[in-house]
C-alpha positions as CSV (number, residue, x, y, z in Angstrom):
1,X,-103.7,86.6,-101.2
2,X,-104.0,90.4,-100.3
3,X,-100.9,91.9,-101.4
4,X,-99.0,96.3,-101.0
5,X,-96.3,97.3,-102.7
6,X,-93.9,99.7,-100.7
7,X,-91.9,102.0,-102.7
8,X,-92.9,103.4,-106.0
9,X,-90.0,104.0,-108.4
10,X,-88.1,102.4,-111.3
11,X,-88.4,98.8,-110.6
12,X,-91.9,99.0,-109.2
13,X,-93.5,98.3,-112.4
14,X,-92.2,95.3,-112.7
15,X,-93.7,94.7,-109.0
16,X,-97.2,95.9,-110.1
17,X,-97.2,93.6,-113.5
18,X,-96.1,90.7,-111.4
19,X,-99.0,91.1,-109.0
20,X,-101.6,92.2,-111.8
21,X,-100.4,88.6,-113.7
22,X,-100.5,86.2,-110.7
23,X,-104.0,88.2,-109.6
24,X,-102.8,89.4,-105.9
25,X,-106.2,91.5,-104.4
26,X,-104.1,94.8,-104.5
27,X,-104.8,96.8,-101.3
28,X,-102.5,99.5,-101.1
29,X,-99.3,101.3,-102.4
30,X,-97.1,103.3,-100.2
31,X,-94.6,105.7,-101.3
32,X,-93.4,109.2,-99.4
33,X,-93.9,110.9,-103.1
34,X,-97.6,110.7,-103.9
35,X,-97.6,111.6,-107.2
36,X,-95.1,108.3,-107.8
37,X,-98.1,106.8,-106.5
38,X,-100.4,107.9,-108.5
39,X,-98.2,107.7,-111.9
40,X,-97.3,103.7,-111.5
41,X,-101.0,102.8,-110.9
42,X,-101.9,104.8,-114.3
43,X,-99.6,102.9,-115.9
44,X,-101.2,99.7,-115.3
45,X,-104.8,101.3,-115.3
46,X,-105.5,100.9,-111.9
47,X,-105.5,104.6,-111.1
48,X,-109.7,104.5,-110.9
49,X,-109.4,102.1,-108.3
50,X,-110.6,103.1,-105.4
51,X,-110.0,99.3,-103.8
52,X,-105.9,100.3,-103.8
53,X,-105.1,103.0,-100.7
54,X,-102.6,104.9,-100.7
55,X,-100.1,105.5,-98.1
56,X,-96.8,107.7,-97.8
57,X,-95.8,105.5,-93.9
58,X,-95.7,101.9,-94.6
59,X,-95.7,101.3,-90.9
60,X,-99.4,103.3,-91.2
61,X,-100.4,100.8,-94.1
62,X,-99.1,97.6,-91.9
63,X,-101.3,98.4,-89.5
64,X,-104.1,99.6,-91.2
65,X,-104.5,96.2,-93.1
66,X,-104.4,92.6,-93.0
67,X,-101.7,92.3,-95.9
68,X,-99.9,88.6,-96.7
69,X,-98.0,90.0,-99.0
70,X,-95.6,92.8,-99.5
71,X,-93.0,93.7,-101.9
72,X,-90.2,96.5,-101.2
73,X,-88.9,98.3,-103.7
74,X,-87.5,101.7,-102.0
75,X,-83.9,102.8,-102.2
76,X,-81.5,100.3,-101.4
77,X,-80.2,101.4,-98.2
78,X,-83.8,101.3,-96.3
79,X,-84.5,97.7,-97.7
80,X,-83.5,96.2,-94.3
81,X,-85.3,98.6,-92.1
82,X,-88.1,98.3,-93.7
83,X,-88.1,94.2,-94.2
84,X,-87.8,93.6,-90.7
85,X,-90.4,96.1,-89.9
86,X,-92.4,94.2,-91.6
87,X,-91.1,90.5,-90.2
88,X,-91.9,91.6,-87.3
89,X,-95.7,92.3,-88.3
90,X,-95.5,88.7,-89.6
91,X,-96.2,89.8,-93.5
92,X,-94.6,87.7,-95.9
93,X,-92.3,89.6,-98.1
94,X,-90.2,90.1,-101.3
95,X,-87.3,92.5,-100.9
96,X,-85.6,94.4,-104.0
97,X,-81.8,93.5,-104.7
98,X,-79.7,94.0,-103.1
99,X,-81.4,92.7,-99.8
100,X,-79.7,95.1,-97.3
101,X,-76.7,96.9,-97.5
102,X,-74.8,95.5,-94.5
103,X,-73.9,91.7,-93.3
104,X,-75.1,92.2,-89.8
105,X,-78.7,93.8,-91.9
106,X,-78.7,90.5,-94.0
107,X,-78.1,87.6,-91.3
108,X,-80.7,89.7,-89.0
109,X,-83.3,89.6,-91.8
110,X,-82.4,85.4,-92.0
111,X,-83.3,85.0,-88.3
112,X,-86.0,87.3,-87.7
113,X,-87.9,85.7,-90.7
114,X,-86.8,82.0,-89.5
115,X,-88.1,82.8,-85.8
116,X,-91.5,84.2,-87.1
117,X,-92.1,81.4,-89.5
118,X,-92.2,84.4,-92.3
119,X,-91.4,83.9,-96.0
120,X,-88.8,85.8,-97.4
121,X,-87.4,86.2,-100.7
122,X,-84.8,88.4,-102.6
123,X,-85.9,89.2,-105.8
124,X,-83.2,87.6,-108.0
125,X,-85.3,87.4,-110.6
126,X,-83.1,86.1,-113.8
127,X,-82.9,83.1,-111.8
128,X,-86.4,82.6,-113.6
129,X,-84.9,83.0,-117.1
130,X,-86.0,79.9,-119.7
131,X,-82.4,80.4,-120.8
132,X,-81.0,80.3,-116.7
133,X,-83.9,77.5,-115.7
134,X,-81.9,75.4,-118.6
135,X,-78.3,76.1,-117.7
136,X,-79.6,74.9,-114.0
137,X,-81.4,72.1,-115.0
138,X,-77.7,70.8,-116.5
139,X,-75.5,71.5,-113.3
140,X,-78.3,69.7,-111.0
141,X,-77.9,66.5,-113.1
142,X,-74.4,66.5,-113.8
143,X,-74.0,66.9,-117.7
144,X,-70.5,69.5,-116.7
145,X,-69.3,66.8,-114.8
146,X,-66.6,68.6,-112.8
147,X,-66.2,72.4,-113.2
148,X,-63.5,74.0,-114.4
149,X,-64.0,77.8,-114.3
150,X,-67.1,80.5,-115.1
151,X,-67.2,84.1,-115.5
152,X,-70.0,86.7,-115.5
153,X,-70.0,90.1,-117.7
154,X,-72.5,92.6,-117.1
155,X,-71.5,95.3,-119.7
156,X,-73.9,98.1,-119.4
157,X,-74.4,101.7,-119.4
158,X,-75.6,104.0,-116.9
159,X,-75.1,107.8,-117.8
160,X,-75.1,110.8,-115.8
161,X,-79.3,111.4,-116.6
162,X,-80.0,108.3,-115.0
163,X,-78.1,109.0,-111.8
164,X,-79.9,112.7,-111.8
165,X,-83.5,110.8,-111.6
166,X,-82.6,109.6,-107.8
167,X,-79.7,111.7,-105.5
168,X,-79.3,108.8,-103.6
169,X,-77.7,106.6,-106.6
170,X,-74.0,106.0,-106.6
171,X,-74.2,106.6,-102.6
172,X,-72.3,104.1,-100.3
173,X,-75.8,104.4,-97.8
174,X,-78.5,104.2,-99.9
175,X,-77.2,102.4,-103.1
176,X,-73.6,101.3,-103.8
177,X,-72.3,101.1,-107.1
178,X,-72.0,98.9,-110.1
179,X,-71.4,95.9,-108.7
180,X,-74.1,96.7,-105.9
181,X,-76.9,97.5,-108.4
182,X,-76.5,96.5,-112.0
183,X,-74.3,93.5,-112.0
184,X,-75.7,92.0,-108.5
185,X,-78.5,89.8,-110.3
186,X,-75.4,88.1,-112.6
187,X,-72.6,87.6,-109.6
188,X,-76.1,85.5,-107.9
189,X,-76.3,83.5,-111.1
190,X,-72.3,82.8,-110.6
191,X,-72.3,81.7,-107.0
192,X,-75.7,79.6,-107.5
193,X,-74.3,77.4,-110.7
194,X,-70.7,77.2,-109.3
195,X,-72.0,75.4,-106.2
196,X,-72.4,78.6,-103.8
197,X,-69.7,77.5,-101.3
198,X,-66.9,80.2,-101.7
199,X,-63.0,80.1,-100.4
200,X,-61.9,83.1,-101.5
201,X,-62.4,86.8,-103.5
202,X,-59.9,89.4,-104.7
203,X,-61.1,92.3,-106.3
204,X,-60.9,95.5,-108.2
205,X,-63.1,98.4,-108.3
206,X,-62.5,101.9,-109.7
207,X,-64.4,104.5,-110.4
208,X,-63.3,106.1,-114.5
209,X,-66.3,108.0,-115.3
210,X,-68.7,108.6,-113.2
211,X,-66.8,111.2,-110.6
212,X,-70.2,113.3,-109.7
213,X,-71.0,109.4,-107.8
214,X,-69.5,108.0,-104.4
215,X,-68.7,104.1,-105.9
216,X,-67.3,102.5,-108.4
217,X,-67.9,102.4,-111.8
218,X,-66.4,99.3,-112.8
219,X,-65.5,96.2,-110.7
220,X,-63.5,93.3,-111.2
221,X,-62.9,89.9,-109.6
222,X,-61.5,86.5,-109.1
223,X,-62.9,83.7,-107.2
224,X,-62.0,80.4,-105.5
225,X,-64.6,78.1,-104.4
226,X,-64.5,75.3,-102.0
227,X,-65.0,72.9,-104.5
228,X,-62.1,73.9,-107.2
229,X,-63.3,75.6,-109.6
230,X,-62.3,79.6,-110.1
231,X,-64.6,82.6,-112.0
232,X,-64.4,86.2,-112.7
233,X,-66.3,89.1,-112.4
234,X,-66.5,92.0,-114.6
235,X,-69.2,94.5,-114.1
236,X,-69.3,98.4,-115.1
237,X,-71.9,100.9,-116.4
238,X,-69.2,102.7,-118.5
239,X,-69.7,100.6,-121.7
240,X,-70.4,102.8,-124.7
241,X,-73.6,103.9,-125.7
242,X,-75.4,101.7,-124.3
243,X,-75.9,98.3,-122.3
244,X,-73.8,95.8,-124.2
245,X,-74.4,92.4,-123.0
246,X,-75.1,90.5,-119.6
247,X,-73.0,87.2,-120.1
248,X,-72.8,83.7,-118.2
249,X,-69.9,81.1,-118.8
250,X,-69.9,77.9,-117.5
251,X,-67.3,75.3,-118.6
252,X,-67.2,71.8,-117.5
253,X,-65.3,68.5,-117.8
254,X,-68.5,67.6,-120.3
255,X,-69.9,70.1,-121.1
256,X,-69.9,74.7,-122.1
257,X,-72.6,76.7,-121.8
258,X,-73.0,80.6,-122.9
259,X,-75.8,82.5,-122.0
260,X,-76.3,86.4,-123.3
261,X,-78.4,88.6,-124.3
262,X,-79.1,92.0,-122.3
263,X,-79.6,90.0,-119.3
264,X,-78.6,86.0,-119.5
265,X,-81.9,86.0,-121.5
266,X,-80.4,83.6,-124.3
267,X,-78.7,80.4,-125.0
268,X,-75.3,81.5,-127.1
269,X,-73.6,78.2,-126.8
270,X,-75.0,75.2,-125.8
271,X,-72.7,71.8,-125.7
272,X,-72.5,68.6,-123.7
273,X,-70.6,65.5,-124.3
274,X,-74.1,63.0,-123.7
275,X,-76.2,65.5,-126.6
276,X,-79.4,64.2,-127.4
277,X,-82.2,65.1,-129.7
278,X,-84.1,67.5,-126.7
279,X,-80.6,69.7,-127.2
280,X,-81.4,71.1,-129.9
281,X,-84.6,72.8,-128.5
282,X,-81.8,75.2,-126.3
283,X,-79.0,75.4,-129.5
284,X,-80.2,79.5,-130.3
285,X,-82.9,80.0,-127.6
286,X,-83.7,83.5,-127.2
287,X,-86.4,84.7,-124.5
288,X,-87.6,88.0,-125.4
289,X,-87.4,90.8,-122.9
290,X,-89.2,94.4,-122.9
291,X,-86.5,95.8,-120.4
292,X,-83.2,94.4,-119.2
293,X,-85.2,93.0,-115.6
294,X,-86.3,90.2,-117.7
295,X,-89.8,88.5,-117.3
296,X,-89.3,86.8,-113.8
297,X,-91.1,88.8,-111.8
298,X,-94.2,87.5,-112.6
299,X,-92.4,83.8,-112.0
300,X,-90.8,84.7,-108.7
301,X,-94.0,86.2,-107.2
302,X,-96.1,82.9,-108.2
303,X,-92.8,80.9,-106.6
304,X,-93.4,83.3,-103.2
305,X,-97.3,82.3,-103.3
306,X,-97.0,79.0,-103.6
307,X,-94.2,78.8,-100.8
308,X,-96.7,80.8,-98.4
309,X,-99.7,78.3,-99.3
310,X,-97.5,74.8,-98.8
311,X,-95.5,76.6,-95.9
312,X,-91.9,75.8,-97.6
313,X,-89.0,78.4,-98.6
314,X,-89.3,80.4,-101.7
315,X,-86.9,79.1,-104.8
316,X,-85.0,82.1,-104.1
317,X,-84.5,82.9,-100.4
318,X,-83.2,85.0,-97.9
319,X,-80.0,83.1,-97.8
320,X,-79.9,83.7,-102.1
321,X,-79.4,87.6,-101.1
322,X,-77.6,86.8,-98.3
323,X,-75.1,85.2,-100.9
324,X,-74.6,87.9,-103.4
325,X,-74.9,90.2,-100.7
326,X,-71.8,88.9,-99.2
327,X,-70.2,88.6,-102.6
328,X,-70.0,92.1,-103.4
329,X,-69.1,93.3,-100.2
330,X,-66.2,91.1,-100.0
331,X,-65.1,92.4,-103.5
332,X,-65.4,96.0,-102.2
333,X,-62.9,94.7,-99.0
334,X,-60.7,93.2,-101.0
335,X,-60.3,96.6,-103.3
336,X,-60.0,98.5,-100.6
337,X,-57.1,96.2,-99.1
338,X,-55.6,95.2,-101.4
339,X,-55.5,91.6,-100.3
340,X,-57.9,88.7,-101.2
341,X,-60.7,87.9,-98.4
342,X,-62.0,85.0,-96.9
343,X,-65.3,83.9,-96.7
344,X,-67.9,83.6,-94.7
345,X,-67.7,87.4,-94.1
346,X,-68.8,89.1,-91.2
347,X,-69.9,92.6,-89.8
348,X,-69.2,94.5,-93.0
349,X,-71.1,97.3,-94.7
350,X,-71.3,99.1,-97.6
351,X,-70.7,102.2,-95.6
352,X,-67.4,101.0,-94.8
353,X,-65.9,102.2,-97.6
354,X,-67.2,106.0,-98.0
355,X,-64.5,108.2,-98.7
356,X,-62.5,105.5,-100.9
357,X,-63.2,107.5,-104.3
358,X,-63.2,111.0,-102.7
359,X,-60.8,113.3,-105.0
């Protein structure tokens, strides 16, 4: 299967690694900065592979090559524009998070991909974590009973050096704040585990320590789900001196699970009323990861390849990307207005909040 990558920045190494692990034929990479392409390929020992073409224009790349699957790992603000072009070209697409920066763009990606028969996956790779999959199996088999509540805590650190690596980070148009970037994976997991159907969101966001950014560095929210369960979200990049944890709790009538580690990669608590011998393997489970991005990109790529070959929806489809974005934009809108926000959310974009934290 012929594959190409658009965007060769910080997260791109996970995409190339996933492509190599899945034996994809890498035909091209694209970035507006040629040195980034070369550095990325060299990192994976591919710098002398003359079969991999280099492009600074993704449209030219798509025009000149027969590509089955492309992944987009550029700055967030142009994800949707590039994705829609790829979809129009009939190319199956994996889009790094966030899938888009506006509800209109997210809805258009879903609509156009269905119209064109193109597979689109939002890159929420943590759904493939071993710990997350075990929790999901317990949810789907009804082991929690009636859900009471849940929570996600993303307590990380991002300092000024991180933001100086790319001038678009921390901007409303191209990036968003800690919720849109560092916390979106956890928010995706929370909504997915708790039934997806959200009634109301109430949020608060602040900019405490990163006054050189446009956006928030801490966000908190209370979520009311249509099934009667409630949840809380805490996301921040203000933890001193380094990343502390990404922790997901789920509390039900007959079960309690806590996923921990730096990126929901461990099972810290696993208690069920109907426990059997197989549950012992889950208690204290730890999945080793080399970084906070985890190991899920390889599994997500494999799933999308299978979805293409068997003409089915990807496990993490474009609707999943839309749902995670909707949660964050709803928190932003609630924080800006001081009022709860009812879902579904229509017509809201990250740029609607430009100037919120201007001094």
